[in-house]
C-alpha positions as CSV (number, residue, x, y, z in Angstrom):
1,M,47.0,-2.6,5.4
2,R,46.1,0.4,3.4
3,G,45.1,-1.8,0.5
4,A,42.8,-3.9,2.7
5,L,41.1,-0.7,4.0
6,L,40.5,0.5,0.5
7,V,38.9,-2.8,-0.5
8,F,36.8,-2.8,2.7
9,A,35.7,0.8,1.9
10,A,34.7,-0.2,-1.7
11,L,32.6,-3.1,-0.4
12,L,30.8,-0.7,2.0
13,M,30.0,1.7,-0.8
14,A,28.7,-1.2,-3.0
15,A,26.6,-2.9,-0.4
16,P,22.9,-2.1,0.0
17,V,22.3,0.2,3.0
18,A,19.1,-0.1,5.0
19,A,17.7,2.8,6.9
20,Q,18.8,3.1,10.4
21,P,16.4,4.1,13.2
22,P,16.9,7.6,14.5
23,G,18.9,8.0,17.7
24,R,15.9,9.4,19.6
25,P,12.7,8.1,21.2
26,P,9.8,7.6,18.7
27,L,7.8,10.8,18.0
28,S,4.0,10.8,17.8
29,I,1.3,12.4,15.8
30,D,-1.7,13.4,17.8
31,G,-5.2,12.6,16.7
32,P,-8.3,10.5,17.5
33,D,-8.1,6.8,17.7
34,L,-8.5,5.3,14.2
35,G,-10.7,2.5,15.5
36,Y,-8.8,-0.6,14.2
37,R,-7.5,-3.8,15.9
38,A,-4.8,-6.2,14.8
39,V,-5.6,-9.6,13.6
40,P,-3.4,-12.3,15.1
41,A,-0.7,-13.5,12.6
42,G,-1.9,-17.1,12.6
43,E,-5.4,-15.9,11.6
44,A,-4.2,-13.3,9.1
45,F,-2.0,-15.5,7.0
46,R,-1.6,-19.2,6.3
47,M,1.7,-20.0,4.6
48,P,3.4,-23.2,3.6
49,A,5.7,-24.6,6.3
50,D,8.8,-23.7,4.3
51,T,7.8,-20.1,3.8
52,V,8.3,-17.2,6.2
53,F,8.3,-13.4,5.8
54,G,11.7,-11.8,5.4
55,Q,12.1,-8.0,5.7
56,V,8.7,-7.0,4.3
57,A,9.2,-3.9,2.1
58,G,5.9,-3.4,0.3
59,V,2.3,-4.5,0.1
60,A,-0.3,-3.9,-2.6
61,I,-3.7,-5.2,-3.6
62,T,-3.8,-7.0,-7.0
63,P,-6.5,-6.3,-9.6
64,A,-8.2,-9.6,-8.5
65,G,-8.4,-8.4,-4.9
66,N,-5.5,-10.5,-3.5
67,L,-2.7,-9.2,-1.3
68,M,0.7,-9.1,-2.9
69,V,3.6,-8.9,-0.5
70,L,7.1,-7.8,-1.6
71,H,9.7,-9.0,0.8
72,R,13.5,-9.7,1.0
73,G,13.3,-13.4,0.9
74,D,14.0,-16.3,-1.5
75,R,10.8,-15.6,-3.5
76,A,10.4,-11.8,-3.5
77,F,6.6,-11.9,-4.1
78,L,4.1,-13.8,-1.9
79,E,0.4,-13.6,-2.8
80,F,-2.5,-14.3,-0.5
81,D,-6.3,-14.4,-1.1
82,P,-8.6,-12.1,0.9
83,D,-8.9,-14.8,3.6
84,G,-5.1,-15.0,4.1
85,N,-4.6,-18.3,2.2
86,F,-1.3,-18.6,0.4
87,V,-1.7,-18.5,-3.4
88,R,1.8,-18.5,-4.8
89,G,5.3,-17.2,-4.5
90,F,7.7,-16.1,-7.3
91,G,10.5,-13.7,-8.1
92,E,13.6,-15.7,-7.1
93,G,16.8,-13.8,-7.4
94,M,15.2,-10.7,-8.9
95,F,16.3,-8.0,-6.4
96,G,19.3,-6.8,-4.5
97,R,17.1,-4.9,-1.9
98,A,13.5,-4.8,-2.9
99,H,11.8,-1.6,-1.8
100,G,8.6,-0.3,-3.3
101,L,5.6,-2.0,-5.0
102,R,2.7,-0.4,-6.9
103,Y,0.2,-1.6,-9.5
104,D,-0.7,0.6,-12.5
105,G,-4.1,0.8,-14.2
106,D,-3.3,-2.1,-16.5
107,G,-2.6,-4.4,-13.6
108,N,1.2,-4.4,-14.0
109,M,3.6,-4.0,-11.1
110,W,6.2,-1.3,-10.7
111,V,8.9,-2.3,-8.3
112,T,12.0,-0.4,-7.1
113,D,15.3,-2.0,-6.1
114,G,17.3,0.2,-3.9
115,G,20.2,-2.2,-3.8
116,R,20.7,-2.6,-7.5
117,H,19.4,1.0,-8.3
118,T,16.8,-0.2,-10.8
119,V,13.1,0.2,-11.5
120,M,11.1,-2.4,-13.3
121,K,7.7,-2.8,-14.8
122,L,6.5,-6.4,-14.4
123,D,3.5,-8.2,-15.7
124,P,1.3,-10.0,-13.2
125,D,3.5,-13.1,-13.3
126,G,6.8,-11.2,-12.8
127,A,8.0,-11.0,-16.4
128,V,10.0,-7.8,-17.1
129,L,8.2,-5.4,-19.4
130,I,10.4,-2.3,-18.8
131,A,13.7,-2.1,-17.0
132,L,15.1,1.3,-16.0
133,G,18.6,2.0,-14.6
134,V,21.8,0.1,-14.8
135,P,21.9,-2.8,-12.4
136,G,24.5,-2.3,-9.7
137,E,25.4,1.3,-10.8
138,R,24.3,4.4,-8.9
139,G,24.6,8.0,-10.1
140,V,22.9,11.0,-11.6
141,W,20.6,10.5,-14.5
142,D,22.1,12.4,-17.4
143,E,20.6,11.9,-20.8
144,A,23.1,14.2,-22.5
145,A,26.0,12.1,-21.3
146,G,24.1,8.8,-21.9
147,R,24.2,8.0,-18.2
148,R,20.9,6.5,-17.2
149,T,21.4,5.7,-13.5
150,F,19.3,6.0,-10.4
151,D,20.6,6.6,-6.9
152,E,18.5,4.4,-4.5
153,P,15.0,4.4,-6.1
154,N,12.3,4.1,-3.5
155,D,8.8,4.3,-5.0
156,V,6.8,4.8,-8.2
157,A,3.5,6.6,-9.1
158,V,1.8,6.4,-12.5
159,A,-0.2,9.4,-13.9
160,S,-3.5,9.2,-15.7
161,N,-1.7,9.6,-19.1
162,G,0.8,6.8,-18.2
163,D,3.7,9.0,-17.3
164,V,5.8,7.4,-14.5
165,F,7.3,9.2,-11.5
166,V,10.1,7.7,-9.5
167,V,11.3,9.0,-6.1
168,Q,14.9,8.2,-5.1
169,G,17.5,8.8,-2.4
170,H,17.2,6.5,0.6
171,T,20.3,7.0,2.7
172,R,23.3,8.1,0.7
173,G,21.4,8.7,-2.6
174,E,20.6,12.2,-3.8
175,P,16.8,12.7,-3.2
176,R,14.9,13.6,-6.4
177,V,11.8,13.0,-8.4
178,L,12.4,11.6,-12.0
179,K,9.7,11.7,-14.6
180,F,9.4,9.2,-17.6
181,D,6.9,8.7,-20.4
182,P,4.8,5.5,-20.5
183,D,7.6,3.7,-22.5
184,G,10.3,4.6,-19.9
185,N,11.9,7.5,-21.8
186,F,13.3,10.1,-19.5
187,L,11.5,13.5,-19.5
188,T,12.7,15.6,-16.5
189,M,13.6,15.6,-12.9
190,W,13.7,17.9,-9.9
191,G,14.8,18.1,-6.3
192,S,17.9,18.1,-4.2
193,R,18.9,17.5,-0.6
194,G,17.7,20.1,2.0
195,D,14.6,21.2,3.8
196,G,13.3,24.0,1.5
197,P,10.5,23.8,-1.1
198,S,11.3,21.0,-3.7
199,Q,14.1,19.8,-1.5
200,F,14.1,16.5,0.4
201,S,15.8,14.6,3.2
202,V,14.6,11.2,2.0
203,A,12.0,11.2,-0.9
204,H,10.6,7.9,0.3
205,S,7.1,7.5,-1.1
206,I,4.9,9.0,-3.9
207,V,1.3,8.8,-4.9
208,I,-0.8,10.7,-7.4
209,D,-4.5,11.8,-7.2
210,A,-7.2,11.9,-9.8
211,E,-6.2,15.5,-10.7
212,D,-2.6,14.4,-11.2
213,R,-1.2,16.1,-8.1
214,L,1.9,14.4,-6.8
215,Y,2.3,13.8,-3.1
216,V,5.9,13.0,-1.9
217,A,6.6,11.7,1.6
218,D,9.7,13.6,2.6
219,R,10.5,11.3,5.5
220,E,13.0,12.8,7.9
221,N,11.8,16.3,7.1
222,Q,8.4,15.1,8.5
223,R,6.3,16.4,5.7
224,V,4.5,15.6,2.5
225,Q,5.3,17.9,-0.4
226,I,2.8,18.4,-3.2
227,F,3.7,19.1,-6.9
228,D,2.0,19.2,-10.3
229,T,3.3,16.8,-12.9
230,E,5.8,19.4,-14.3
231,G,7.5,19.6,-10.9
232,R,6.0,22.9,-9.8
233,W,5.7,23.0,-6.0
234,L,2.2,23.5,-4.8
235,D,2.0,23.0,-1.1
236,E,3.2,20.9,1.9
237,W,1.7,19.2,4.9
238,T,3.9,19.1,8.0
239,F,3.8,16.6,10.9
240,S,5.3,16.0,14.3
241,A,6.8,12.6,13.2
242,M,8.2,11.0,10.1
243,A,6.2,10.8,6.8
244,C,7.3,7.5,5.5
245,A,4.8,5.9,3.2
246,L,1.6,7.1,1.5
247,Y,-1.5,5.3,0.2
248,L,-4.4,7.1,-1.5
249,G,-7.6,5.2,-0.6
250,E,-10.6,4.7,-2.8
251,D,-12.5,6.3,0.1
252,G,-11.0,9.7,-0.8
253,F,-8.6,9.8,2.2
254,M,-4.8,9.6,2.4
255,Y,-3.2,7.0,4.7
256,M,0.4,7.5,5.9
257,T,2.9,5.5,8.0
258,S,5.4,7.2,10.1
259,G,8.2,4.6,9.7
260,F,10.3,4.2,12.8
261,D,7.9,6.4,14.6
262,A,5.5,3.5,14.2
263,Q,2.0,5.0,13.5
264,I,-0.7,4.6,10.9
265,V,-2.4,8.0,10.2
266,K,-5.5,8.8,8.2
267,L,-5.6,12.3,6.6
268,D,-8.1,14.3,4.7
269,M,-6.9,15.9,1.4
270,Q,-5.9,19.1,3.2
271,G,-3.5,17.1,5.4
272,N,-5.6,17.2,8.5
273,V,-5.2,14.2,10.9
274,L,-8.5,12.3,11.1
275,G,-7.3,9.2,13.0
276,V,-4.1,7.5,14.4
277,T,-3.2,4.0,15.5
278,G,-0.1,2.0,16.3
279,S,3.0,2.4,18.5
280,S,6.6,1.3,18.6
281,G,7.4,-2.4,19.5
282,D,6.8,-5.9,18.3
283,G,3.3,-6.7,19.8
284,P,-0.1,-6.4,18.1
285,N,-0.4,-3.1,16.1
286,Q,3.2,-2.3,17.0
287,Y,6.0,-1.7,14.5
288,G,9.7,-1.7,14.2
289,E,9.3,0.3,11.0
290,A,5.9,0.8,9.5
291,H,7.4,0.9,6.0
292,Y,4.5,0.8,3.5
293,L,0.8,0.1,3.6
294,T,-2.3,-0.6,1.5
295,L,-6.0,-0.9,2.1
296,G,-8.1,-4.0,1.2
297,P,-11.7,-4.0,-0.2
298,N,-13.2,-4.1,3.3
299,S,-11.2,-1.2,4.6
300,E,-8.7,-3.6,6.2
301,I,-5.2,-2.1,6.5
302,Y,-2.0,-4.1,5.7
303,V,1.2,-2.7,7.0
304,A,4.7,-3.9,5.8
305,D,7.0,-3.9,8.8
306,V,10.5,-4.3,7.5
307,V,12.1,-4.5,10.9
308,N,9.7,-7.0,12.6
309,R,9.6,-9.0,9.3
310,R,5.9,-9.3,9.1
311,V,2.7,-7.9,7.6
312,E,0.3,-6.6,10.2
313,K,-3.4,-6.8,9.3
314,L,-5.7,-4.3,10.9
315,V,-9.5,-4.4,10.7
316,P,-12.1,-1.9,11.9
317,E,-13.3,-2.4,15.4
């Protein structure tokens, strides 16, 4: 019996762990209505009969202006044109638990895999250009010991000089920011678990602005922490709900999701709330978990809902 329990415990430790909703009612962030409406799913996306969304982890706009969806399905990547027509799917068997998706300035994709504890740079067709981490192994990155392992990587940001920043620590993982050079060589890292400056509950999302300031969504601590590229703490924005995912729009504003608290929030670059939309549920503009988001060329907002297994498309009223 004891042997069976040990095997079961080992399997639990090895299995990918998804975030669990908090044991409380959803919290809310107050602000004026953002002025968006949801597009019905049948109008927003037209997919082949044999294709459905799995748990949708990430969304991003390609250099050509299409929408790339990262989901936990047979083909990890699903691409749609601006009218919602299906373009292609690819990425079979690439991920254990696909999590974050970003494009760099050269049009390549950076994708995090929280199940296999890896980060990959992919060309536009999904060919691997850089692979960081040891597939299936979690741990502390330690160059001196030759141990190059992540612990649940979540998201990636790329600086103007090509340096790469990875945030990690999703549930059990130790939350940190790790910095690499453009070729994937480790440079430094910072952070630990806690609620003080440079500490995180879950370092879930990261973006970088034109002045190379890093914004890290510290999810359960309900704040965004701001750093320079050497890891020096600069400031923080605090909220009355989760800070789950960040997107820095070309309009000069920050957009944020509140995850299980199910809102989309528009912020100025001082962290002030300019507009809010969304609520908890599975109806139009409702979310089980508003996981990540992106903006299209006509200010449309796409929200990856990992719980409701869909992409919600919002357009200005």
